[in-house]
N, C-alpha and C positions, 0 to 999 in steps of 0.2 A: 440593575437593582441593588449597583455600589452604593449607591446611598442609603440604602435598606439601612436602621436603627434598631439591632436586636438587644434584648433583654440581655445580662449577664446571668449565665449559669451557674449555681453550684455542683461542687463533685460530686456530691449524692443524688443530683440529678442527671448528670451528666451518665453515668457507669446508672441508670433506670434507663435512662432513654438509648445506652447500647443493649441493653439486653433487650430492650423491646423493639428494638431492632432486628438482632438477633435474631429473635421468638419469629418476629412478621418475614425475617428474609428466609429462611428455615421453611416456613410453610408455604411461602411460594414457592421453594424451590421446591417441596414435598408434590404441587402444583402442578408445577413444569414437567416432573417427573412422569407423573398422571395422565399428562397430555401427550406426551413423546410415545408412552407405553400404548396409549390408546391409538394413535398415529402409524406404528406399528407394529400392531396387530393382526390386522387383518393379513400383510406380507408376510409374516412371520408366524399365523397361525398352525402351521403346519407342524413347528416347533414346539410350539406351545402346548400342542396335543397328543405330537409321539415323543417330543424330547430328544430326538434324533439328530447328531449333526456329524454332516457328509465330510468324510477325510480325504484330502483330492489324492491320486495314484503318486507317488513320489522313486526316485531313485535314490536307495542305501549302497553304494556303494556295486558290486557288480548284479545286484539285485531289485528288482523290478516291482514295488508295493504297490497293486490296485487300487482302485481309490475303495474304499467303506463306512459303512456308517455307526458312529460311536450313539451309544444308548446314556442320557445323560436324566436321571433319577429327580423328577420335577413332582411336583406340586399339582391337584387337575385344575391349572387356572384357566384350559381351555373351554372347561365345565363350569367355572365359577362366570368366565367373562364372555361368552358366547350369548349369554339371555340380554348382556347391556349392546349387544351389537346387534339383536335381532335376528340371529344364526338358529337356525334349527334342523334337525336331522333333515338327509335331502329323501322325500319315501321312495324313489323307483330304487336307488342305490341302495337305502338301509334296508327293503327288503328285499333286495338280492342277497347283499350278504346275510340275512337271514335264513334263505333259503338253501345258501349253503352249508349255515350251521345246522339245519332241518336233516341235510343231507350227510352230514359227517354223523350224527345222531344216529340215523338210517341204517348210514354200510355197517355199523359198529354192531346193530342187533340184527341184520339181517343177510349181511353180506352184499358185495358190491353187484352181483348177476340179481338179485330179487325184483320183483313184480313193481315193488313201491319204490327203489333205487331206479328204476326204469323210468317210471312215470317225474320224478324229480329233475333225471336228467334231462328230457326232452324240455321239461319246462323251466331248466336253466339255459339249454341251447337257445331258445324262445327269448326271455329277457336279454341274454346276450347279443343278440342280434340286434334285441329293441334298441340296448344302451348306444349301439355302434347305430344306429340310424338317428337316433333320438338327439343323443350326446348332453346329459343332462347334467354336465361338467361346466355348462357355457355359463350357465348363470353366477357361480362360484368365480368365474375366470380360471378356469380349472380344466380347460379343455386340453392342456401339455399333459396334466396328468392323465386323461382319457388315451392318449399318442404314448405313452410310456407303456400301460396297460398292454395296447394293439403292439407294439412291440416286445414287450418281455413275451406278449402267448407266442405271436410268431416264431422266436427263437427258442421255446423255450418245448414247440410243439413240433417244427417245422425246421428249425435252426434255420431260418431265411425269411430275414425281418421283410424281403418284398412279396412274400406271401399274402392271401388273403386271411384277413383278420376274424370273418366268419367261419372259413370254415376252419382255421385253429381253435377258437371256441367249440366250433361242434363236433371234433375231434375229441377236444379235451375231455368235453361235460359227454363221454361215452363207455360204457361200462368197460371194456376192450381196453381203450386206454388207463383208466383207474386202474384197474387189475392188475398193468404189467409194472406200472410207474408211481412213484409216490406222486405221485400230481397234486393231491390234497394240501402235504407241506411245502409245496411250493406255492401252491397256494395262500395259504394263510403268511407267508413269509415275503413272498414279492408283489402280491396283486390284492391281498385287502387291507394292506396301510393305503394304498394309493386309493381305493374305496370310500375309506373311511374320510381322505380330507376334503372328500366333499360335502358340501352343505346346500343349505335352502338359506334367503335372507328377504323377507317379503319386502316390499317398495310401500310407504306411506302413501298421503295422500300429496303431498309434496313433490310427488315425484322422486324423490328420493331413497335411498334403502334405512330403511326404519336404524334409530340409532338414539338410544337411548342415556348417551355418555353426560347429557347436560342433566342430566338427574346426580348426577358423581359431582359435576361443575359446582353447581349450584349452592351448595353451602360455602365453597371460597369465592362465590361470586358474591354472597351474601356479604361475606369478612371482608374481601378486599374493597368492598362497596363502602362499606360504614366507616374502616379505616380511612379508604382518602378522603370523606367526608368531613371526618374527624381532623385528619392531618393537616386537609386545607383549609378550615375553619379554623385551627390553631396558625398557623401561618399567617393566615389572613389579619388576627388577633397579636400576635409578637411583632410584627410589622408594620411599621407607619407609613402611609402613605400605598398600601396592598389593598386589592380590595379582595372576594372571595374569589372572583373569576381568574384574577390577576395569578393568585394561587394554584389554582388548579391547572394553568398554563405551567406555572416552575413545576409539578409535579407532572406532567403529560404525560410520561415514561408511563406512569401506573395504569392510566386509560388500554393501557395491550392484555390488564389482567382482568378488564370487565368485558372486554368482547368476546361473543360467541362464534369467530369469527378469526382465523388467519392466529390458532391458539398459538400455533408455533412463535408468534411476535413474540411471546411471554419472556422468552429468554431475555431480550430487551430487561427487562423492570427488575427481572431476577439477577442478571447480572449486574445492576447497580443499586439494586441491593445488598448485596454479597460483598458490595465494595464498599459502604458505606456503613455495613454492619462489622469491617475489616475479616471478615473470613477468608477476604482472598484480596488481593494487591494489586490492581489494574495500573499502578502509574509505567511500570514499564511498556507496557502494551500502548497506554496514551502517550507516552515520550514517541514511541516508536510512529505511533500512528498521527503525531502533530510534525515529528519531525518531516515525515516522507511528506505528508502537505504542504508545509510552508516549503520542503527542498523543490517540489513541484512548481509551487506560487512563485518564488524567490527569482526558479531559474526561468521561466516563463514573463516575469515583468523586467527583470535582468536585459532580457534581450530586446525586448519592446521597448525600453527603455531609452537601450543605447541606440537601437537602429533609428527610433523615431528621432532625438536629437541631432543624430547622424543625416536622418532626410532634410532637416529644417534647415543645418547647416550648407546642408547640397543647393536647397531651394532658394534657399539667399544668396550663395554665389552664384549660380543660375539667373535670379533675380536682378542682378545689378548691383546687389549693398554691398561686395568688394571694391566695385568701381568707387560706389557715390565714398565708402570709409577713407578710402585712399584720397580723393579731392578734400579730404577735414571737411565735407558735408554731409554727418552722420543721417541715418536714415529716421533715427527717433530721439530727441534730447536723450543727454547723459544724465543720471543723477547721481548729483554728489551726496554723500550723507554727512561729511566732515568737514567740508573746503579745505581739504587736506590732496596734491597730487601726489597719489600713493606710489607711482612708477618714479618722480621726480626724488622723494623723499628716499625711499628703498636705494634708487642709484646712488644717493649723497651718501646714506649712511654705509650703503660695501665700500666705498672709495675710501672714505674716511678709515675703515676699519683695516683696507688694505694700507695706505700710508702710514698711518700710525701704528697700527699693531704689528701685521705681519710683514712690510718692508723691511725692518729694522732685525727684523729675527733670521731675515732671508738675504741681506748685503753681502756679507762674507761667502756665501755663495754665488751671488750675481759677479761680485769681484772677481771670483775665480773663475767662471766661466768665462767672463769678458776679458782675464788675463788670457786664458789659455787659447781664446780666436785671433787675437791681435799677436802673440805671440806665433800661432801657425801660419798666419798673413804673413809676419814681415819676416820669415823662415822660408817661403816660398819664394821670395821676391828676390831676383836674380842679384840685383844693387847690394842690396842686404848681407845675401852672401857673400860678395863680394870685401865687403868692410871686418867679415867678421876675419877678415886675417889679419885686421891692424888691433895691435894686442889694446885690451881693455876697452873694444868696441861695444863686444858682447854685454859686458856687465852695465856698461852705459845702457843700452837698448833695454835690459830688463827692467834698472833705477826710471828710464822715461816711461814704459809701457804700465809699469805698475803705478805711477804717480798720474798718468792721461788716465787709467782705471778709474782711481780713486775721482780724480776730479771730474770725471764723468757720472758716475752714480753718484756722487754730493749733487751735482747741476740737475740732475734728472730730481732726487728728493727733495731739493730746496724749492725746484718749477713747483713739485707736485704741491710741495708746503703751500708755498704761496695762491697756487692755484684755489684752495679752500678753504684761503681766508677771506673773508669778508669785501668784496670789491664789486658793488655795482656796475659799474662799468663794464669789467671782466664778463658779469652774468648777463648782462645784455649785450653784450658781442659772441658769448657763447649761446645764448636763446635764440640767437638772430643764426648764428652757424646752425643750429639744431635745425631751427623753423625751413633756411634757406634747402639744408637737404634734402627733407623731407618732401618740398615740393616739388624740388627738382627729382625727387626719386620716384615722387606720384608722377606726376609729368609725364616721364619715361614709360612709365608701370601703363600709365592709361593709354598707351596707344591701342590702337584698335587690334594690331595683330599681338602686341605682349601680352595684352588683356585678354584675352580669349585663348592663348596659349596656357595662360597662369590657369586663368577657370576651367579650363581641361583638364590640366593635370591635377587642380585640388579636386575635382568631383571624383575622380577616377581613383584617386590616390584614398578618399573618402567609399569609396565603393568597395575600395582590396579590404580597407579596415574591415568591412562589416561582415565581408566574406574569410576571412584569414582570422579575425578575433574574436568577432564578437559571439560565435558561437563558439568558440574555445571559452572566450569568458562566462558563459551561460552554462557549460560543461563542467565546468572547474569543480573542485571538490567540495558542494554546499556541505555535504553530512560536517565535514572538518570544520567549516564556519558555523555549522547550528554549535557543532561542541566545545568550541572556542567561546562563544555567547554564552549559552549554560556556565561553561566556567567561569567567567567575568562578570555572570550575574551571580553565581554563589558566593565569590570572593567580596560582592557588596552587600551583599544581605550576610555575610560575615561582618 
């Protein structure tokens, strides 16, 4: 959509558009928070019901602090939201707790050993055994709560978690036990909260638990549906060559706000909207993601391309292309773009540069080096060493070597200058020399033994290059390369 033409907007329109984006982004964020609360409500219902947070045991110096609960004052969120999830009090456990409350009232009126209390205790013993046998906690996936109840009751009554839970309840709900121990206080503080977490949740005709969250989500669905239709229609009107369907595909991420399934995916359009509304800045995250993606792609491409090139070169060598090239019979015609022999032109240019520019600057150094070598040779000669006894011979030797060196360097320089002057005959002789040299070298190389040895060495060399350098090339610091690329791009933009 790079070819889209968009009408320019006035500053006031831009401000209104930004405020609209922010309002819709905040509404989408509120909807996402509601969705996340709904998804986490069942696992966290015990907290919303009782407001207790368990603090694990820890060591503070020499003191070992055991785990304990912190009570947080909360509004009755569970009372408000349980109907949305179809949660109802479980009848059996609710009646059990009601029976315990009646027992406490009766004990306060008539005492523990009254006939009325005895009847209630027998009823509680029976109900306790039924709860252990039927496990009313299973439907709410609270079987762990029942196990905690049984373990706490065993430990409180028998101080043994391996004892019988039924016997523990039978002994606990007895006049003798309640008369000697403060059992009801233990029940209200340790057992009652676990019973209260149990609930009943009916199953609907679709085979799933009853859930009325869709009623809360429906107003958001209507709002975002109308916004999606209006926004995509405006996009199709503002941009030439864009249909309404293309505009919908342009805003594909907004579709997640309209889906009744996988509601957690609404985090995608919410994040995008918050970024567009300039409420958050995703540029650092986008840069890191794109940098990591490009780095991985670049590493793979580097390794694949280099290995591909080396494999093609090895295949060409094994296929005999080297021998054909040496015999001056190219495998395919060479394409010349400018009717110029670039190799010859470059060679001529480098030679001219060396002769006309470089040699005059280093001529003194060359003469000094030649002078030193000639003096060294003459000094080591026995005949010259004997002549050194004659007066004036050493001075004459120095003058002769200096003159000889100057004449040699001048002759060499003049020869090179003459060689560079236009000379058709000399050029033809030089071309013939190069051609004969190439033919002679090629014919010698093309001998079976030599050619096989060269091909074997070249293929082995390329294989070693793949093993030793290609992986190192692909593993080099691509982060630094990408950082340099961004710096160059920023400089070019400035």
